[in-house]
N, C-alpha and C positions, 0 to 999 in steps of 0.2 A: 207795340207788337200785339196782334190779336191773340186771344186765348180761346181754346176750344170751349164752346158752350156746354154747360152741364146738361146731362140727360134729364128729361122731364117725362111725366107720365104721358102727355099728349103731344106728339110731334106737330110741328107747324105744317109739314108736308110729309105724307107717307104714301108710297106707291108700291104695288105688288104686281109683278108681271106686266107692267104698263107698256102698251104698244100702240103705234099709230101707223096705218097703212094708207097710202094714196095709190089707188089702182092696185097694181101688183107689187109696188115698191114699198118696203117697210122703211119709214123714216126714223122710227124708234121701235125697239123690240126688247121685251123681257127686262124692263127697267124696274129694279127693286131699289128704292131710295127712301131714306129717312132724314129729314132736316129738322133739327131741334129749334125751338123758339130762341131768338137772340143769336142764332148762328149766321155767319156769312159764308155762303157756299159759292164757289166758282165752278162754272161749267166751261171746260176748255175743249178744243177740237177744231179740226179744219171745217171749212164750209161744207155743208151737207152731212155733218156728223150727227145731227139730231138735237143740237142745243136749242135752237129756236122752237122746234117742235115740242120739246119738253116744256119750255116756258109757256107756250101757248096752251098746252094741255093743262098745266097747273092753273093758268088764268081762266080756264073754261072756254077758251075760244075754239078749241078743237074737242071733239068727242072721241074718247079712246076707242080703238078698234078691239083691244083686248086689255085685260087686267083691271085693277081697281085703284082708287086713289081717295085719300081723305085730306082735308084742309082743316087744321086745328080740330080734328076729330069729327068733322062734318063730311057727309057724303055729297059731293058736288051735283050728283044727279037728283038727289032728294031735297037738297038745301042750296040750290043754285044761287039765289039772291043773297043769302047770308054769307056764302063763300065769297061771292064777288065783292061784298062790302068789306071783307077783311084784307083785300089785296089791291095792288096797283101794278099794272104792267106798262113799262115804257119800252116800246120796241122800235122797229124800223119805220112803222107807220106813225106819223106824228098827229094825225087827226086834227089838223089846223084848218080853219076856214080862211082862205086867202084874203077875203074882203074885210074880215074883222080886224080890229086893232088888237095889240097885245093885251090891253086892259079889258076889252070886251071878251077876249078869249078866256081869260081867267074867270070872268063873271059867268060865262056860259058853263064852264066846267063845274063851278061851285053850285050853280042852280041845278045842274043835272044830279048832283049829290044831295039836293034838298037843303043847301046851306047858302046863306046870303053873305057876300063879301063886300065890305065897304070899299070905296075908292082908295082911301088911305091905306087899308090893309093890302089891297092889290098892288099899290105902288111900292109898299115895303117889300112884298114878295119879288116884284120885278127888280128891285134894287139888289136883291140877293144874287141875281144873275146878270147884273149890270145892263138891264134893259129899261130902267126907269125913264131915260130920256127918249125912248122909242115907244112909250106906252100908247100913244095915239096914232101910230103908224100902222097901216095894214100889214099883216104878217106875210102876205104874199110877196112883199118886197124885201123880206129878211134874207140874210145869207143862211147857208146850211147850218153853220154854227149857232147863229142866233135862234133859228127854229128849234135846234136841239136843246138849247138852254131853256127856252120857253116851255117846251114839251116836258122837260125834266121837272119843271115846277109842279106838275101834277102830283109828284110824290110828296110835296110839301102841303099841297092843298087838301089831299084826301086823308092824310094821317092814317095810312094803312098799317096793319100789323105785319103784313108780308109785302115786301117790295121786290118786284121782278124787273130786272134791268137787262135788256138785250143790247150789247155793244154800247154801254153808256159813255165811253170815252171817244167814240168815233165822231168826227166832224168838229171836235172841240179843240181850241188852242190850249196851251199849257195852263193858263189861269183857269179855264173851264174844267180841265181835267183835275186840277188841284181842288177845285170846289166840290166836284163829285166825290173825291176821296174824303173830304171833310164831312160831307153828307152821310156817306156810308159809315164812317166812324161814329157819327152822331146817332145813326139809326141803331147801331150795335149798342151804344151806351144807353139808349132808350129802351132796349129789350126787343127791338123789332128784328124780324128775320129778313135777310137779304139773299136772293139767289140771282147771280149775275152771270151772263155769258159774255166772254170777251176774248179777242185775239191779242189784246195788249197784256201779255202775261207778266212782264216785269212789273207793271204798275198794279194789276189786279191781284197777282199772287200774294203780294205783301199785305193785302187787305183781308184776305179770306182766312177762316178757321180751317177750312177743308176744301180740297179741289177734286174734281172728277174729270177724267179725260174720256171723251166720247169718240167713237170711231165707227162710221157706217151704221149709226143707230144703236150701237152697243156700248155699255159701260165697260171700258177697257181697263181702267186703273183709277185708284183714288188714294189720296194722301194729303200731306200738308202742301201749302203753296211753295215752300222752299224745295220740297221733294219734287214737285211738279216741274220746276225749272231745271232741276238736275235730270229729270226723266226725259223731257222733250227738248231742253236747251232754251236759253233766254232769248227768245225771238219776239219782237214787238208785233 
């Protein structure tokens, strides 16, 4: 069972009055959030509640319309590259090049990070997600679940302090979902911070130290994962 992370002087993520507007529509507003290092935080809520917007703001893919944010004490506006190096976001976009093989895709990702990955190391990583036998196949021919498994390997390659996961269990079979659970538990044990957005509340709520419920861009409620299930009902 997860235990709440102890408070530390510098939060992994801290936001004050954070908001994002698209045109006249506020996707997220007045978000005051503090995530401690080593904590697993679940973002829950219906489609359009602001979960993905919040993850993209933390990742630096969106610029806030209002408010402020820090990542491990750093200002993303002033220290953008340093903030990016501390985190990895795995979202709905997989950023896979359909003509490249799974092996080539891993090598591209590592080179973008300035790291060289041997073929043996790459195959070992592919073995983690049961894709070692597909290493030389173009990823354009992969199923949705296989593409998701490959994309999630970025969290293993980049060794981030902060892991952002948007619907990590979607498109995966039971064995793939179990693997993600193991990874999240491993990240916690290693002192990494995880913020995940998920509709799979029965599975994700048991992994988290704390859960937040978003509704129409507002933080509506927060508590433990067990309390979240009691609050909204155990719906997958």
